[in-house]
C-alpha positions in Angstrom: 21.3 -119.6 54.9 19.4 -117.9 52.4 20.6 -114.3 51.4 18.2 -111.5 52.1 17.7 -109.6 49.0 17.1 -105.8 49.4 14.8 -104.3 46.9 15.7 -100.6 46.0 12.5 -98.6 46.0 12.2 -95.9 43.2 11.7 -92.5 44.6 9.1 -90.2 43.0 10.1 -86.6 42.2 8.8 -84.1 44.6 6.0 -82.0 43.1 7.2 -78.4 43.7 5.4 -76.5 40.9 2.3 -75.9 42.9 4.4 -74.8 45.8 6.2 -72.2 43.6 2.9 -70.9 42.1 1.5 -70.5 45.5 4.6 -68.7 46.7 4.5 -66.4 43.6 0.8 -65.5 44.2 1.6 -64.8 47.8 4.5 -62.5 46.9 2.3 -60.8 44.2 -0.4 -60.3 46.7 2.1 -58.8 49.2 3.6 -56.6 46.4 0.1 -55.4 45.2 -0.6 -54.3 48.7 2.4 -52.1 48.8 2.6 -48.5 47.2 5.4 -49.5 44.8 3.2 -52.4 43.6 0.3 -50.2 42.9 2.5 -47.7 41.0 4.0 -50.5 38.8 0.5 -51.9 38.1 -0.7 -48.5 37.0 2.3 -48.1 34.7 1.6 -51.5 33.1 -2.1 -50.6 32.6 -1.2 -47.2 31.0 1.3 -48.8 28.6 -1.3 -51.3 27.6 -3.9 -48.6 26.9 -1.4 -46.4 25.0 -0.4 -49.3 22.8 -4.0 -50.1 22.0 -4.7 -46.4 21.1 -1.7 -46.4 18.8 -2.9 -49.6 17.0 -6.3 -47.9 16.6 -4.8 -44.8 15.0 -2.9 -46.7 12.4 0.1 -48.2 13.9 3.6 -46.9 14.6 5.7 -45.1 12.0 9.3 -45.7 13.3 11.0 -44.0 10.4 13.1 -41.0 11.5 12.0 -37.5 10.5 14.5 -34.7 10.2 13.5 -31.9 12.5 16.7 -29.8 12.5 19.1 -32.5 13.4 17.0 -34.5 15.9 15.5 -37.8 15.0 12.1 -38.3 16.5 9.5 -41.0 16.3 6.1 -39.8 15.3 2.6 -41.2 15.2 1.3 -41.8 11.7 -2.2 -40.5 12.5 -3.9 -39.4 9.2 -6.8 -37.5 10.7 -4.5 -35.6 13.1 -2.1 -34.7 10.3 -5.0 -33.5 8.1 -6.2 -31.2 10.9 -2.7 -29.8 11.4 -2.3 -29.2 7.6 -5.7 -27.4 7.6 -4.6 -25.1 10.4 -1.3 -24.4 8.7 -3.0 -23.5 5.5 -5.3 -21.1 7.3 -2.4 -19.5 9.0 -0.5 -19.0 5.8 -3.2 -16.9 4.2 -2.3 -13.2 4.5 -4.8 -11.0 6.2 -6.3 -8.4 3.8 -4.6 -5.2 4.5 -6.7 -2.1 5.2 -6.3 1.3 3.6 -5.1 3.7 6.3 -5.5 7.5 5.6 -3.0 9.8 7.4 -4.2 11.6 10.5 -5.6 15.1 10.1 -2.5 17.2 9.3 -1.8 20.8 10.3 -3.1 23.3 7.8 -0.1 23.3 5.5 -0.2 19.5 5.3 -3.6 19.3 3.9 -2.8 16.7 1.2 -3.3 13.1 2.0 -0.4 10.7 1.2 -0.7 8.5 -1.8 -2.4 5.2 -0.9 0.1 2.9 -2.7 2.0 0.9 0.0 0.7 -2.8 0.6 -0.7 -1.9 3.9 -2.8 0.8 2.2 -5.0 -1.0 -0.2 -8.5 -2.5 0.2 -9.1 -6.2 0.2 -9.5 -7.5 -3.3 -7.8 -4.6 -4.9 -4.8 -5.1 -7.2 -1.4 -5.2 -5.6 0.2 -1.8 -5.1 2.4 -0.8 -8.0 6.1 -0.4 -7.3 6.6 1.4 -10.6 5.0 4.6 -11.8 1.7 3.8 -13.4 1.6 4.0 -17.2 -0.2 7.1 -18.4 -3.5 6.6 -20.3 -3.2 6.8 -24.0 -3.6 10.3 -25.3 -7.0 11.0 -26.8 -7.3 11.7 -30.5 -7.6 15.5 -29.9 -5.6 18.1 -31.8 -4.8 20.5 -28.9 -4.0 24.0 -30.1 -3.4 27.4 -28.6 -7.2 28.0 -28.5 -7.6 25.5 -25.6 -7.7 27.4 -22.3 -5.1 25.2 -20.7 -2.7 25.9 -23.6 -3.6 29.6 -23.7 -3.0 30.0 -20.0 0.3 28.1 -19.9 3.6 29.8 -19.4 5.6 30.2 -22.6 8.5 27.7 -22.4 10.7 26.2 -25.0 12.4 23.0 -23.7 15.8 22.2 -25.2 15.6 19.3 -27.6 16.8 15.9 -26.3 16.9 16.8 -22.6 14.6 15.0 -20.2 12.0 17.3 -18.5 10.8 17.3 -14.9 7.8 19.3 -13.8 7.5 20.1 -10.1 4.0 21.0 -8.8 3.6 22.5 -5.3 0.0 22.2 -4.1 -1.8 23.1 -1.0 -0.5 26.6 -1.7 -2.4 29.4 0.2 -3.5 27.4 3.3 -0.7 29.0 5.3 0.1 32.5 4.1 3.7 32.4 5.1 4.4 29.1 3.3 2.6 30.4 0.3 4.9 33.4 0.2 7.9 31.0 0.2 6.4 29.1 -2.7 5.8 32.2 -4.7 9.4 33.1 -4.2 10.6 29.8 -5.7 12.1 29.8 -9.3 9.4 30.5 -11.9 9.7 27.0 -13.5 7.9 25.6 -10.4 4.1 25.2 -11.0 1.9 26.4 -8.1 -1.6 24.8 -7.3 -3.6 27.0 -5.0 -6.1 25.6 -2.6 -9.6 26.8 -3.7 -10.8 27.7 -0.2 -7.7 29.6 0.9 -8.3 33.1 2.2 -7.0 35.7 -0.2 -6.3 33.1 -2.9 -7.0 35.4 -5.9 -4.4 38.0 -4.6 -1.8 35.3 -4.0 -2.4 33.7 -7.4 -2.0 37.1 -9.1 1.4 37.6 -7.4 2.5 34.1 -8.4 1.6 34.7 -12.0 3.4 38.1 -12.0 6.5 36.1 -10.8 6.2 33.8 -13.8 4.7 30.7 -12.2 2.1 28.6 -14.0 -1.1 28.2 -12.0 -3.4 25.3 -11.0 -6.4 25.0 -8.8 -6.2 22.4 -6.0 -9.8 21.0 -5.7 -10.8 19.2 -2.4 -12.2 15.7 -3.0 -13.4 13.0 -0.6 -10.8 10.7 1.0 -11.4 7.1 2.1 -11.1 8.0 5.8 -14.3 9.8 6.8 -12.5 11.2 9.9 -10.3 13.4 7.6 -11.8 16.7 6.5 -10.8 17.6 3.0 -12.2 21.1 3.4 -15.3 23.1 2.5 -17.3 22.3 -0.6 -15.3 19.0 -1.2 -16.5 16.8 -4.0 -18.1 13.7 -2.5 -19.6 10.5 -3.9 -22.9 11.2 -2.0 -23.4 14.5 -3.8 -25.8 14.6 -6.8 -24.5 15.5 -10.2 -26.1 19.0 -9.8 -24.4 19.5 -6.4 -21.0 18.3 -7.7 -21.3 20.8 -10.6 -22.2 23.6 -8.3 -19.3 23.0 -6.0 -16.9 22.6 -8.9 -18.0 25.8 -10.5 -17.4 27.6 -7.2 -13.9 26.2 -7.3 -13.3 27.2 -10.9 -14.4 30.8 -10.1 -11.8 31.5 -7.5 -9.3 33.2 -9.7 -8.4 33.4 -13.5 -5.4 32.3 -15.5 -5.0 28.7 -14.4 -4.3 25.8 -16.8 -6.4 23.2 -14.9 -7.0 21.4 -11.6 -5.6 18.6 -9.5 -7.2 16.7 -6.7 -6.7 17.5 -3.0 -7.0 14.1 -1.2 -9.7 12.2 -3.2 -8.7 8.6 -2.6 -12.4 7.8 -2.4 -13.8 10.2 -4.9 -11.3 9.6 -7.7 -12.4 5.9 -7.7 -16.0 6.9 -8.4 -16.6 7.0 -12.2 -20.0 8.7 -11.9 -18.6 11.6 -9.9 -15.4 11.9 -11.9 -17.4 12.0 -15.1 -19.2 15.1 -13.9 -15.9 16.8 -13.1 -14.2 15.8 -16.4 -17.2 16.7 -18.5 -17.0 20.3 -17.1 -13.2 20.5 -17.7 -13.7 19.3 -21.2 -16.3 22.0 -21.8 -13.9 24.6 -20.5 -10.8 23.1 -22.3 -9.0 22.7 -19.0 -6.3 20.2 -17.9 -6.8 17.5 -15.3 -3.7 16.4 -13.3 -4.5 13.2 -11.4 -2.6 13.4 -8.1 -3.0 9.7 -7.9 -3.6 9.5 -4.2 -4.8 5.9 -4.7 -3.6 3.4 -7.3 -7.1 2.5 -8.3 -8.1 6.1 -9.4 -10.2 6.2 -12.6 -9.4 9.8 -13.3 -6.6 9.5 -15.9 -8.1 6.7 -17.9 -11.6 8.2 -17.8 -10.2 11.5 -19.0 -8.5 9.7 -21.9 -11.7 8.0 -22.9 -13.6 11.3 -22.7 -11.1 13.3 -24.7 -10.1 15.5 -21.7 -6.6 17.0 -21.5 -4.9 15.0 -18.8 -1.6 14.0 -17.1 -0.8 11.9 -14.0 1.7 12.4 -11.2 4.7 10.1 -11.1 6.3 10.9 -7.8 5.3 12.4 -4.4 8.1 14.3 -2.9 7.3 14.8 0.7 5.3 12.0 2.3 8.3 12.3 4.6 8.9 16.0 5.4 12.6 15.7 5.6 15.2 17.3 3.2 17.0 14.0 2.6 13.8 12.1 1.9 12.7 14.8 -0.6 16.1 14.6 -2.4 15.7 10.8 -2.6 12.3 11.3 -4.3 13.7 13.9 -6.6 16.3 11.3 -7.6 13.4 8.9 -8.4 11.9 11.6 -10.6 15.2 11.9 -12.5 15.2 8.1 -13.2 11.6 8.3 -14.5 12.4 11.3 -16.7 15.6 9.6 -18.0 13.5 6.6 -19.1 10.4 8.3 -20.3 11.6 11.7 -21.4 9.6 13.5 -18.7 8.3 13.2 -15.1 5.8 14.9 -12.9 6.6 15.4 -9.2 4.1 16.8 -6.6 5.2 18.3 -3.3 4.0 20.9 -0.8 5.3 24.3 0.4 6.9 23.0 3.5 10.2 24.9 4.2 12.2 21.6 4.2 10.7 20.6 0.8 11.3 24.1 -0.7 14.9 24.1 0.5 15.6 20.7 -1.0 14.1 21.7 -4.3 16.2 24.8 -4.5 19.4 22.9 -3.7 18.5 20.2 -6.3 17.5 22.3 -9.3 21.0 23.5 -10.4 22.5 20.0 -9.7 19.7 18.4 -11.8 20.3 20.8 -14.6 24.0 20.1 -14.5 23.2 16.4 -15.0 21.2 17.3 -18.2 17.7 17.6 -16.9 15.5 20.6 -17.4 12.9 21.9 -14.9 9.7 22.9 -16.7 6.2 24.1 -16.0 3.6 21.4 -15.9 2.1 22.4 -19.3 5.5 21.6 -21.0 5.1 17.9 -20.0 1.4 17.9 -20.8 2.1 19.3 -24.3 4.7 16.6 -25.0 2.4 13.8 -23.6 -0.6 15.0 -25.4 1.0 16.1 -28.6 -0.3 19.7 -28.2 1.1 22.8 -29.8 1.3 26.4 -28.5 
């Protein structure tokens, strides 16, 4: 009997790939239809767009940058960085400070403060000086006792080798009570009387009888047009003839003074044309000009030197702060300058606090080796004058 031979048939593998793809598409369709699916799809699209923008801007800079301890990843975008640098450069430029005049003071406070701080200079002007300005070189003039400013000076012999400090009180006469206090100060204090003060001639005569050296305090235009310097003030708009007429009125107020100093004048003393008119008349009369230096850019002292006018310049303001302790601090500054240069000029006002501080300071300064002198004593030393 023949054996039946069974032939093993070869099974073919089941084709499941299409089935899996179909299942995946069905699942993706169901997922896309759900809220979570739409959210995931949006995230993927956003990431793709962000990555494309990064590649457009120049790629990723994955180097760490020190930002105070934290390491961050930053986009290396040249155009953005340049814009930020430009904004930073603009922000770093300081705004030009404005000159600010003080508000209109009560009558006894008629002097404007010196315009020297950083916040008090115009744009483009030189930085405020922190040290006293160097005096202009003395003119080649042989001053003698014939000059009016020497002839009207108080006779004073300063001890050799001791630094001198001249203290000038201006605005005197605006308030009669304060003027009387100033006149009662020690005779070494120089008094500058306001030209328009009522009864100024009588007050000046009493001061001279007490031994004070006399000056005229001449109103001049300040930078702030809202501040009134007083009647017949010298202004940059006035013609040469008008300036001379106003100055001659000032100079006729009383006799026996050695010269003038400016009341306010932070605008006028910067004007060479106007100052030349004033200084030419002072030269004609052989009078002294004390530059109060209410602004660092005054032309007064240097112009006077060029014109051959007797001149000196203030070193210290005493009472921008009307407080006894502040005045004493400024007097200490005057001592430092006098110790370094041989002399110093301080200007203050007849406020009761200022006068009390000066009275208390004078014997102490003298005990430290300083000598308090009339203004002319410093002028004579600075200008090499005799008499």
